[in-house]
Backbone as CSV, one residue per row, in Angstrom:
resi,resn,N_x,N_y,N_z,CA_x,CA_y,CA_z,C_x,C_y,C_z
1,MET,13.218,3.894,23.723,11.651,3.549,23.718,11.588,2.965,22.078
2,GLU,10.832,1.826,22.171,10.553,1.182,20.714,9.203,1.895,20.334
3,MET,9.091,1.840,19.031,7.452,2.612,18.672,6.717,1.862,18.308
4,ASN,5.477,2.079,18.758,4.209,1.301,18.754,3.437,1.449,17.207
5,TYR,4.054,0.473,16.045,3.218,1.076,14.836,1.767,0.966,15.060
6,GLN,0.924,0.071,15.895,-0.247,-0.239,15.752,-0.969,1.481,16.089
7,GLN,-0.324,1.990,16.681,-1.020,3.305,17.124,-0.515,4.120,16.312
8,ILE,-0.168,4.335,15.105,-0.663,5.182,13.791,-1.228,4.133,12.718
9,PRO,-2.618,5.188,12.784,-3.540,4.774,11.485,-2.474,4.496,10.230
10,ILE,-3.050,3.811,9.418,-2.220,3.488,8.032,-3.443,2.743,7.147
11,LEU,-3.385,3.607,6.140,-4.727,3.322,5.168,-3.780,3.051,3.855
12,THR,-5.247,1.747,3.392,-4.743,1.160,2.446,-5.572,1.688,1.150
13,TYR,-5.028,2.074,0.138,-5.908,2.493,-1.126,-5.377,1.703,-2.268
14,HIS,-6.222,1.308,-3.573,-5.371,1.042,-4.734,-5.651,1.631,-5.469
15,LYS,-7.451,1.729,-6.425,-6.990,2.392,-7.586,-8.122,3.861,-6.833
16,ILE,-8.448,5.005,-7.464,-8.925,5.838,-7.333,-9.248,6.053,-8.614
17,SER,-10.685,5.804,-9.303,-10.812,5.988,-10.362,-12.393,5.707,-10.630
18,LYS,-12.866,6.487,-11.410,-14.480,6.765,-11.999,-15.060,5.161,-12.357
19,ASN,-14.394,4.570,-12.831,-14.318,3.459,-13.430,-14.593,2.635,-12.802
20,ARG,-15.284,1.520,-13.087,-16.077,0.184,-12.192,-15.176,-0.920,-12.401
21,GLU,-15.431,-1.587,-11.037,-14.870,-3.218,-11.754,-15.437,-4.348,-10.715
22,TRP,-15.196,-5.027,-10.973,-15.948,-6.601,-10.512,-14.825,-6.504,-8.896
23,GLY,-15.277,-5.709,-7.933,-14.511,-5.964,-6.547,-14.730,-4.891,-5.726
24,ILE,-13.933,-4.710,-4.935,-14.127,-3.456,-4.056,-12.938,-2.402,-3.523
25,ASN,-11.707,-2.811,-4.442,-10.573,-2.121,-4.548,-10.681,-1.040,-5.175
26,THR,-11.390,-0.051,-5.405,-11.853,1.236,-6.627,-12.656,1.945,-5.850
27,VAL,-11.913,3.047,-5.664,-12.816,4.087,-4.801,-12.941,5.364,-5.685
28,SER,-13.871,6.076,-5.802,-14.415,6.726,-6.172,-13.437,8.328,-5.996
29,PRO,-13.065,8.993,-7.064,-12.635,9.992,-6.898,-13.004,11.280,-5.884
30,LYS,-14.741,11.060,-5.936,-15.066,11.986,-5.041,-15.259,11.285,-3.692
31,LYS,-15.259,9.997,-3.221,-15.231,9.368,-1.744,-13.924,9.919,-1.336
32,PHE,-12.796,9.986,-2.395,-11.592,9.782,-1.659,-10.974,11.159,-1.423
33,THR,-11.887,12.335,-1.703,-11.714,14.130,-1.609,-11.915,14.026,-0.151
34,GLU,-13.339,13.323,-0.400,-14.032,13.224,1.297,-13.329,12.324,2.372
35,HIS,-13.025,11.667,2.000,-12.104,11.286,3.127,-10.646,12.568,3.683
36,LEU,-9.990,12.735,2.599,-9.010,13.321,2.511,-9.597,14.944,3.425
37,HIS,-10.880,15.481,3.568,-11.443,16.565,3.921,-11.552,16.306,5.327
38,PHE,-12.398,14.767,5.463,-12.275,14.495,6.904,-11.291,14.785,7.643
39,LEU,-10.086,13.796,6.941,-8.659,13.887,7.657,-8.127,15.552,7.898
40,LYS,-8.573,16.540,6.956,-8.108,18.092,7.480,-8.858,18.822,8.140
41,THR,-10.164,18.336,8.326,-11.083,19.084,9.269,-10.774,18.430,11.171
42,GLU,-10.279,16.952,10.982,-10.203,16.792,12.386,-8.628,17.074,12.787
43,ASN,-7.643,17.708,11.812,-6.808,17.657,12.277,-5.798,16.726,12.562
44,TYR,-5.597,15.597,11.522,-5.246,14.548,11.185,-3.584,14.838,10.321
45,THR,-2.623,14.958,10.569,-1.130,15.147,9.639,-0.886,13.719,9.121
46,PRO,-1.005,13.885,7.758,-0.070,12.503,6.622,1.091,12.747,6.877
47,ILE,1.939,12.038,6.930,2.980,11.494,7.097,3.660,10.924,6.319
48,ASN,5.003,10.510,5.888,5.533,9.139,4.780,6.180,8.230,5.635
49,PHE,7.015,7.459,5.407,8.023,6.696,6.143,9.254,7.041,6.309
50,ARG,9.740,7.820,5.155,10.594,8.653,5.721,10.484,9.519,6.895
51,ASP,9.243,10.257,7.023,8.835,11.051,8.164,9.326,9.949,9.455
52,LEU,8.387,9.300,9.325,8.288,8.044,10.230,9.959,7.517,11.152
53,SER,10.729,7.686,10.008,12.231,7.031,10.319,12.758,8.178,11.324
54,LYS,12.253,9.173,11.051,13.209,10.742,12.174,11.999,10.374,13.434
55,ASN,11.481,9.408,14.001,10.940,9.405,15.230,10.338,10.640,15.841
56,GLU,10.145,11.713,14.766,9.120,12.566,15.361,8.170,12.872,14.915
57,LEU,7.396,12.713,15.288,6.280,12.188,14.901,4.809,13.595,15.290
58,PRO,4.209,14.068,13.977,2.838,14.932,14.864,2.181,14.420,15.963
59,SER,1.324,15.561,16.539,0.500,14.696,17.349,-0.999,13.791,16.873
60,ASN,-1.362,14.262,15.803,-2.201,13.385,15.327,-1.901,12.952,13.619
61,PRO,-1.112,12.141,13.548,-0.441,11.352,12.140,-1.308,10.366,11.552
62,VAL,-0.940,10.289,10.302,-1.821,9.132,9.830,-0.636,8.902,8.416
63,ILE,-0.706,7.776,7.668,0.199,7.230,6.794,-1.369,6.466,5.656
64,ILE,-0.771,7.379,4.384,-2.097,7.220,3.023,-0.667,6.301,2.133
65,THR,-1.722,5.508,2.231,-0.505,4.398,1.024,-1.456,3.501,-0.009
66,PHE,-0.758,3.144,-0.897,-1.456,3.249,-2.329,-0.815,1.741,-2.910
67,ASP,-1.478,0.708,-2.674,-0.677,-0.812,-3.427,-0.311,-1.258,-4.497
68,ASP,0.033,-1.245,-5.465,-0.084,-1.370,-6.768,0.762,-0.673,-7.964
69,GLY,0.820,0.760,-7.327,1.135,1.859,-8.518,0.642,1.858,-9.777
70,TYR,-1.000,2.241,-9.164,-2.290,2.022,-10.722,-2.009,3.795,-11.134
71,GLU,-2.356,3.879,-12.869,-1.896,5.530,-13.169,-3.548,6.330,-12.460
72,SER,-4.065,5.280,-12.217,-4.893,6.374,-11.447,-4.634,6.959,-10.560
73,VAL,-4.213,6.660,-9.689,-3.581,7.794,-8.501,-2.582,8.628,-8.924
74,PHE,-1.917,8.479,-10.399,-1.175,9.994,-10.682,-2.547,10.460,-11.584
75,GLU,-3.685,10.713,-11.845,-4.592,10.752,-12.591,-5.776,11.339,-11.297
76,HIS,-5.994,10.676,-10.696,-7.005,11.304,-9.794,-6.805,11.658,-7.798
77,ALA,-5.791,10.614,-7.168,-5.108,11.043,-6.162,-4.382,12.279,-5.832
78,TYR,-3.255,11.714,-6.677,-2.431,12.982,-6.871,-2.631,14.505,-6.521
79,PRO,-3.884,15.069,-7.438,-4.026,16.375,-7.602,-5.056,16.687,-6.431
80,ALA,-5.991,15.612,-5.592,-6.621,15.870,-4.746,-5.273,16.125,-3.152
81,LEU,-4.266,14.995,-3.657,-3.647,15.308,-2.165,-2.721,16.653,-2.017
82,SER,-2.481,17.055,-3.671,-1.508,18.221,-3.339,-3.213,19.368,-3.078
83,GLU,-3.601,19.134,-3.568,-4.623,20.623,-3.077,-4.684,20.657,-1.613
84,PHE,-4.811,19.169,-0.853,-4.165,19.353,0.477,-3.430,19.496,1.446
85,GLY,-2.387,19.086,0.332,-1.227,19.433,1.067,-0.701,18.355,1.878
86,PHE,-1.008,17.404,1.323,-0.927,15.917,1.764,0.076,15.002,1.080
87,THR,1.236,14.205,1.925,1.856,13.042,1.540,1.244,12.017,1.114
88,ALA,2.000,10.833,0.746,0.951,9.636,0.818,2.803,8.582,0.608
89,VAL,1.699,7.084,0.657,3.648,6.648,-0.064,2.578,5.619,-1.422
90,VAL,3.629,5.254,-2.365,2.752,4.755,-3.242,4.139,3.354,-3.317
91,PHE,3.449,2.446,-3.474,4.188,1.090,-3.400,4.193,0.876,-5.283
92,VAL,4.968,0.531,-5.705,4.988,0.048,-7.225,5.475,-1.193,-7.614
93,ILE,4.459,-2.253,-8.328,5.272,-2.935,-9.211,6.224,-3.193,-9.930
94,THR,7.789,-3.284,-9.903,8.159,-2.581,-10.326,8.298,-3.559,-12.334
95,GLY,7.733,-4.166,-12.418,7.603,-5.494,-13.685,6.344,-4.955,-14.487
96,TYR,5.813,-3.999,-13.866,4.787,-3.894,-14.296,4.205,-2.162,-14.473
97,ILE,5.459,-1.575,-14.831,5.564,0.255,-14.768,5.266,0.358,-15.981
98,GLY,3.998,0.936,-16.057,3.333,1.515,-17.723,2.896,0.362,-18.194
99,LYS,2.293,-0.521,-17.617,1.884,-1.573,-18.038,0.979,-2.046,-17.629
100,TRP,0.236,-2.879,-18.512,-1.489,-3.043,-17.766,-1.251,-4.308,-16.543
101,ASN,-2.498,-4.688,-16.146,-1.837,-5.154,-14.804,-2.711,-6.762,-15.425
102,LYS,-2.156,-7.046,-15.575,-2.185,-8.868,-16.045,-1.686,-9.828,-15.162
103,TRP,-1.484,-9.523,-14.254,-0.966,-10.238,-13.050,-2.001,-10.518,-12.064
104,ASP,-3.658,-9.711,-12.478,-4.401,-9.655,-11.174,-5.489,-10.481,-11.884
105,ALA,-6.858,-10.263,-11.670,-7.748,-11.491,-11.810,-8.445,-11.122,-13.333
106,ASN,-8.516,-9.520,-12.958,-9.130,-8.881,-14.367,-10.697,-9.679,-14.997
107,LEU,-11.084,-9.449,-13.914,-13.267,-9.995,-13.975,-13.614,-9.210,-14.681
108,GLY,-14.388,-9.639,-15.717,-14.856,-9.261,-16.749,-14.234,-8.413,-18.081
109,GLY,-12.733,-8.772,-17.673,-12.421,-8.644,-18.716,-11.508,-6.856,-18.347
110,ILE,-11.951,-6.688,-17.455,-11.530,-5.217,-16.704,-10.152,-4.932,-16.587
111,ARG,-9.870,-4.207,-17.337,-7.656,-3.868,-16.421,-7.699,-2.753,-16.228
112,PHE,-6.786,-2.590,-15.947,-6.363,-0.915,-15.435,-4.317,-0.539,-15.352
113,ARG,-4.551,0.390,-15.909,-2.615,0.424,-16.138,-1.859,0.695,-15.327
114,HIS,-1.031,0.258,-15.092,0.531,0.775,-13.982,0.762,2.364,-14.196
115,LEU,1.177,2.763,-13.435,2.230,3.985,-13.564,3.431,3.873,-14.078
116,ASN,3.238,5.159,-15.241,4.934,5.340,-15.943,6.006,5.528,-15.486
117,ARG,7.281,5.508,-16.201,8.350,5.966,-15.013,8.334,7.356,-14.839
118,GLN,7.903,8.189,-16.089,7.760,10.017,-15.801,6.628,10.016,-14.837
119,GLN,5.654,9.559,-14.948,4.419,9.837,-13.564,5.341,9.163,-12.292
120,ILE,6.036,8.317,-11.821,6.450,7.871,-10.537,7.549,8.851,-10.430
121,GLN,8.535,9.378,-11.457,9.517,10.650,-11.298,8.784,12.036,-10.611
122,GLU,7.552,12.384,-11.180,6.977,13.471,-10.836,6.378,13.166,-9.485
123,LEU,5.651,12.049,-9.295,5.199,11.892,-7.602,5.848,12.252,-6.686
124,ALA,7.275,11.575,-6.971,8.615,11.209,-5.814,9.194,13.194,-5.783
125,ARG,8.611,13.671,-7.171,9.716,14.841,-6.547,8.620,15.566,-5.907
126,ASN,7.362,15.594,-5.801,6.183,16.001,-5.214,5.942,16.092,-3.882
127,ASN,6.626,15.467,-3.062,6.457,14.719,-1.786,6.019,13.270,-1.464
128,LEU,5.633,12.825,-2.499,5.332,11.444,-2.383,6.252,10.666,-2.367
129,GLU,6.249,9.768,-1.992,7.048,8.606,-0.876,6.871,7.626,-1.691
130,ILE,8.096,6.868,-2.863,7.900,5.765,-3.430,8.021,4.325,-2.617
131,GLY,7.711,4.012,-2.413,7.929,2.293,-2.218,8.045,1.054,-3.098
132,SER,8.284,-0.207,-2.752,8.747,-1.551,-3.159,7.242,-2.063,-3.518
133,HIS,6.807,-2.559,-4.113,5.747,-4.001,-4.268,5.977,-5.627,-4.662
134,GLY,7.700,-5.078,-4.798,8.266,-6.184,-5.531,8.077,-5.806,-7.095
135,ILE,8.508,-6.802,-8.172,8.653,-6.872,-9.491,7.392,-7.512,-10.177
136,SER,7.008,-8.594,-9.639,5.662,-9.288,-9.997,4.321,-9.532,-9.666
137,HIS,4.352,-9.290,-8.590,3.149,-9.386,-7.512,2.768,-10.675,-7.249
138,ARG,4.184,-11.583,-7.041,3.742,-13.287,-6.411,3.961,-13.052,-5.069
139,ALA,3.130,-13.619,-4.143,3.801,-13.829,-2.950,5.137,-14.178,-2.480
140,PHE,5.746,-13.667,-1.859,7.324,-14.205,-1.869,7.358,-15.502,-0.913
141,THR,6.547,-16.253,0.121,6.458,-17.235,0.152,6.527,-18.295,-0.533
142,ARG,5.828,-17.712,-1.677,5.712,-19.000,-2.508,6.794,-18.846,-3.829
143,LEU,7.782,-18.131,-3.680,9.042,-18.313,-4.218,10.494,-18.828,-3.280
144,SER,11.504,-19.359,-3.969,12.278,-19.681,-3.462,13.080,-18.611,-2.785
145,SER,13.711,-18.516,-1.781,14.931,-17.955,-0.841,15.182,-16.733,-2.635
146,ASP,15.848,-17.184,-2.984,17.173,-16.412,-4.237,16.043,-15.483,-5.056
147,GLU,14.712,-15.967,-5.220,13.879,-15.597,-6.014,13.052,-14.516,-5.875
148,ALA,12.770,-14.639,-4.453,11.880,-13.374,-3.212,13.767,-12.312,-2.999
149,GLY,14.881,-12.951,-3.044,16.032,-11.737,-2.629,15.727,-11.295,-4.469
150,ARG,15.811,-11.881,-5.166,15.836,-10.844,-6.410,14.863,-9.883,-6.461
151,GLU,13.727,-10.470,-6.221,11.810,-9.209,-6.345,12.279,-7.946,-5.285
152,LEU,13.231,-8.161,-3.976,13.344,-7.377,-2.927,13.978,-6.344,-3.448
153,LEU,15.676,-6.925,-4.203,16.592,-6.117,-4.491,16.235,-5.281,-5.598
154,GLU,16.129,-6.189,-6.635,16.129,-5.359,-7.873,14.583,-4.005,-8.108
155,SER,13.549,-4.575,-7.229,13.022,-3.670,-7.148,13.269,-2.148,-6.600
156,LYS,13.814,-2.411,-5.616,14.251,-1.414,-4.830,15.544,-0.851,-5.629
157,SER,16.185,-1.336,-6.524,17.514,-0.882,-7.490,16.762,-0.058,-8.126
158,THR,15.989,-0.601,-9.091,15.068,0.127,-10.018,14.548,0.899,-10.043
159,LEU,13.594,1.654,-8.598,13.274,2.731,-8.216,13.745,3.590,-7.753
160,GLU,14.602,3.213,-7.387,16.218,4.554,-7.160,16.493,4.849,-7.868
161,GLN,16.564,4.184,-9.190,17.128,4.717,-9.917,16.351,5.526,-11.074
162,ILE,15.185,5.170,-10.712,13.869,6.015,-11.464,13.902,7.458,-10.726
163,THR,13.643,7.592,-9.025,13.257,8.242,-8.199,14.580,9.470,-8.135
164,GLY,15.852,8.628,-7.802,17.078,9.085,-7.715,16.746,9.666,-5.850
165,GLN,16.161,8.763,-5.671,15.872,8.574,-3.910,16.447,7.393,-3.577
166,LYS,16.641,7.027,-1.932,16.567,5.690,-1.335,15.186,5.303,-1.300
167,ILE,14.931,4.390,-1.811,13.472,3.359,-1.548,14.212,2.680,0.200
168,ILE,13.147,3.183,1.521,13.146,2.378,2.620,12.042,1.858,2.758
169,SER,10.730,1.623,2.151,9.698,1.218,2.695,9.167,-0.100,1.478
170,MET,8.582,-0.978,1.840,8.281,-2.156,0.913,6.650,-2.473,1.329
171,ALA,6.124,-2.848,0.621,4.796,-3.644,1.341,4.620,-5.025,0.488
172,TYR,4.235,-5.942,1.039,4.782,-7.416,0.635,3.081,-8.015,-0.001
173,PRO,3.504,-8.373,-1.282,2.086,-8.607,-2.175,1.267,-9.890,-1.649
174,PHE,-0.039,-9.281,-1.471,-0.920,-9.300,-0.603,-0.817,-9.514,0.769
175,GLY,0.119,-8.997,1.319,0.458,-8.843,2.918,1.298,-10.203,3.641
176,ILE,1.366,-11.141,1.978,1.832,-12.298,2.978,3.712,-12.460,2.927
177,GLN,4.028,-13.034,3.911,4.910,-12.821,4.607,5.526,-14.256,5.506
178,ASN,6.959,-14.582,5.949,7.080,-15.159,7.392,8.627,-14.321,7.880
179,LYS,8.772,-14.682,8.646,10.391,-14.573,9.495,11.587,-14.243,8.552
180,ASP,11.984,-15.505,7.453,12.904,-15.729,6.373,12.687,-14.116,5.413
181,ILE,11.604,-14.076,5.377,11.232,-13.049,4.229,11.357,-11.848,4.693
182,GLN,11.189,-11.465,6.134,11.047,-10.526,7.328,13.030,-10.311,6.942
183,GLU,13.646,-10.994,7.199,15.266,-10.951,7.245,15.518,-10.513,6.246
184,GLN,15.201,-10.644,4.834,15.817,-10.693,3.710,15.029,-9.319,3.683
185,VAL,14.195,-8.784,3.812,13.847,-6.979,3.614,14.619,-6.453,4.433
186,LYS,14.921,-7.170,5.513,16.096,-6.122,6.552,17.538,-5.949,5.513
187,LYS,18.194,-7.050,5.045,19.219,-7.187,4.779,19.646,-6.759,3.246
188,THR,18.131,-6.356,3.184,18.377,-6.016,1.353,18.230,-4.322,2.096
189,GLY,17.691,-3.910,3.036,18.229,-2.360,3.207,17.014,-1.552,3.503
190,TYR,15.496,-1.986,3.682,14.688,-1.706,3.724,14.756,-1.430,5.347
191,HIS,13.737,-0.298,5.687,13.837,0.260,6.872,12.293,0.020,7.599
192,PHE,10.907,-0.418,6.350,9.807,-0.491,6.809,9.327,-1.614,5.900
193,ALA,8.250,-2.367,6.695,7.710,-3.144,5.364,6.407,-3.399,6.386
194,CYS,5.472,-3.343,5.236,3.495,-3.260,5.641,3.178,-4.724,5.104
195,VAL,2.041,-5.088,5.864,1.331,-6.196,6.200,0.323,-5.289,5.451
196,ASN,-0.916,-6.374,5.267,-2.484,-5.717,5.679,-3.042,-6.188,6.952
197,LEU,-3.993,-6.594,7.407,-4.300,-7.055,8.400,-4.689,-8.248,9.180
198,TYR,-3.558,-8.843,8.502,-3.378,-10.109,8.882,-1.509,-10.501,9.007
199,GLY,-0.923,-10.823,10.038,0.344,-11.320,10.089,1.067,-10.238,10.804
200,ALA,0.514,-8.973,11.730,1.107,-8.040,12.365,0.898,-8.882,13.861
201,SER,2.081,-9.548,14.261,1.874,-9.757,15.480,2.373,-9.033,16.790
202,ASP,3.556,-8.142,15.975,4.512,-7.665,16.397,4.188,-6.195,16.451
203,LYS,3.693,-5.401,17.253,3.154,-4.188,17.339,4.668,-2.983,17.024
204,SER,5.696,-3.583,17.924,7.372,-2.583,17.538,8.021,-3.150,16.433
205,ASN,7.435,-4.433,15.850,8.222,-4.443,14.357,8.127,-4.030,13.217
206,PRO,9.055,-3.115,13.040,8.724,-1.926,11.775,8.581,-2.993,9.974
207,PHE,8.666,-4.280,10.265,8.542,-5.469,8.923,6.945,-6.259,9.030
208,THR,6.477,-6.051,9.689,5.039,-6.216,9.961,4.068,-5.151,10.539
209,ILE,3.787,-3.686,9.436,3.133,-3.009,9.869,2.126,-3.393,9.388
210,ARG,0.554,-3.025,10.255,-0.568,-3.647,9.711,-1.156,-1.833,9.302
211,ARG,-2.106,-2.379,8.586,-2.876,-1.498,7.775,-4.241,-1.689,7.337
212,PHE,-4.726,-0.631,7.347,-6.321,-1.047,7.277,-6.845,-0.749,5.905
213,PRO,-7.197,-1.622,4.846,-7.694,-1.354,3.755,-8.863,-0.347,3.695
214,VAL,-9.194,0.504,2.591,-10.352,1.557,2.260,-10.881,0.901,0.788
215,TYR,-12.424,0.659,0.859,-12.798,-0.196,0.338,-14.361,0.827,-0.856
216,ASN,-14.541,0.645,-1.460,-15.282,1.570,-1.946,-17.068,1.171,-1.453
217,THR,-16.995,0.143,-0.781,-18.434,-0.090,0.624,-18.116,0.600,1.558
218,ASP,-16.995,1.022,1.924,-17.155,1.759,3.210,-18.263,2.778,3.209
219,SER,-18.781,3.111,3.900,-20.120,4.497,4.996,-18.695,4.983,5.518
220,SER,-19.373,6.456,6.108,-18.408,7.202,6.614,-17.833,7.210,7.659
221,SER,-18.668,6.484,8.568,-18.329,5.437,9.751,-17.705,4.852,9.648
222,ALA,-17.541,4.152,8.750,-16.972,2.812,9.026,-15.675,3.626,8.028
223,PHE,-15.449,4.433,7.947,-13.620,5.156,7.305,-13.269,5.703,9.197
224,ILE,-14.315,6.155,9.961,-13.743,6.635,10.923,-13.024,5.658,12.186
225,LEU,-14.018,4.512,11.634,-13.643,3.269,12.374,-12.172,3.230,12.187
226,LYS,-11.574,3.146,10.958,-10.163,2.915,10.615,-9.019,3.393,11.554
227,LEU,-9.725,4.595,11.882,-8.620,5.621,12.516,-8.628,5.890,14.101
228,ILE,-9.495,5.154,14.491,-9.139,5.119,16.617,-9.065,3.617,16.548
229,ARG,-9.029,3.804,17.826,-8.627,2.478,18.879,-9.565,2.282,19.252
230,GLY,-9.570,0.967,20.194,-10.221,0.350,20.966,-11.488,-0.303,20.597
231,SER,-12.586,-0.739,21.515,-13.372,-2.316,20.983,-13.712,-1.842,19.281
232,ARG,-14.401,-0.529,18.888,-15.071,-0.354,17.935,-14.151,-0.507,16.724
233,ASN,-13.023,-0.326,16.778,-12.091,-0.170,15.699,-11.603,-2.289,15.875
234,LYS,-11.445,-2.820,16.659,-11.811,-4.518,16.728,-12.666,-4.760,15.990
235,ILE,-14.283,-4.239,15.743,-15.102,-4.920,14.886,-15.106,-4.476,13.931
236,GLU,-14.748,-3.342,13.172,-14.559,-2.845,11.557,-13.009,-3.749,11.455
237,MET,-12.043,-4.132,12.058,-11.140,-4.674,11.665,-11.586,-6.184,11.116
238,THR,-12.769,-6.875,12.163,-12.918,-8.183,12.379,-13.588,-8.439,10.582
239,LYS,-14.394,-7.338,10.487,-15.374,-6.840,9.173,-14.404,-6.754,7.987
240,LEU,-13.585,-6.081,8.052,-12.274,-5.638,6.818,-11.713,-7.279,6.849
241,LYS,-11.234,-7.999,7.664,-10.742,-9.429,7.551,-11.563,-10.248,6.772
242,ILE,-12.661,-10.369,7.202,-13.785,-11.280,5.571,-13.709,-10.517,4.662
243,LEU,-13.870,-9.365,4.435,-14.023,-8.820,3.378,-12.639,-9.000,2.462
244,SER,-11.438,-9.085,2.981,-10.405,-9.028,2.244,-9.839,-10.313,1.706
245,SER,-10.471,-11.532,2.674,-10.036,-12.613,2.482,-9.946,-13.364,1.346
246,PRO,-10.775,-13.072,0.175,-10.943,-13.502,-1.056,-9.569,-13.125,-1.866
247,ALA,-8.695,-12.268,-1.341,-7.531,-12.178,-1.849,-6.419,-13.037,-1.773
248,PHE,-7.136,-13.749,-0.886,-5.516,-14.850,-0.662,-5.902,-15.969,-1.406
249,LEU,-6.852,-16.133,-2.550,-7.028,-16.839,-3.866,-6.420,-16.159,-5.059
250,THR,-5.796,-15.108,-4.815,-5.331,-14.488,-6.314,-3.973,-15.495,-6.585
251,PRO,-2.784,-15.654,-5.583,-2.101,-15.965,-5.601,-2.114,-17.521,-6.771
252,VAL,-2.934,-18.002,-6.173,-3.890,-19.256,-6.734,-4.182,-19.583,-8.108
253,TYR,-4.652,-17.957,-8.177,-5.765,-17.948,-9.325,-3.844,-17.614,-10.354
254,GLN,-3.235,-16.976,-9.121,-1.827,-16.619,-10.779,-0.714,-18.065,-11.119
255,LYS,-0.743,-19.051,-10.358,-0.085,-19.840,-10.146,-1.035,-20.519,-11.269
256,TYR,-2.144,-21.131,-11.380,-2.894,-22.221,-12.124,-3.486,-22.035,-13.151
257,ILE,-3.756,-20.429,-13.288,-4.591,-19.933,-14.715,-3.868,-19.055,-15.441
258,LYS,-3.356,-17.811,-14.838,-1.699,-17.547,-15.179,-0.721,-17.839,-15.401
259,ARG,-0.207,-18.979,-14.950,0.867,-19.499,-15.162,1.926,-18.472,-14.752
260,LEU,2.106,-17.521,-13.618,2.747,-16.666,-13.571,3.889,-16.865,-12.562
């Protein structure tokens, strides 16, 4: 029987920090802890993609993911996850390990540091799955086939060397992909690949798994809507697509302003 990946709510966080930025991707540690408390109270069981590969799911699964591999995940999310006994998945940009996020727009000159090797190792040793987010955080579809292949292979190899574990999952930068990229992901040895709200046209395709972003503007009710199915969930999805649409400007900014 084919698995319907859209039946499992998958949440996407970026930064868990008290610091503010010009954007909606930074969730406060207090709000993040409230989210975990809700999941615990409502009997959700966080799993990761290694669990998913076993096809033995708990009755109420959820997957918590973090894009970009920011240091704030180690500082704030990791202690909270440990307190609740939860696992999660951290997608790391290997070209920026231990470095500032100069690939991003950094509006107002606000920068954030990425996880270093030692922090990644500790997360991997303590029940958090590490996945790839490429090397440079450039959209794979804007790269040549060889460049995209190198990003997929070398990021996987780097993370396997750091963690001592097989890397089976990845998240497309900006969620942007196509059939050719999906095929490269599969050939490189990944078992799962995540988009965001766009591109998940096949619910049984493990290389276009849909996720719901969590923003600092979300109310408690909005968070709940990310976890349920039905018409109310579709309304939340539409709202999130509008909120997340400016992210598609970042690849243009990278190319013409930052010359990445």
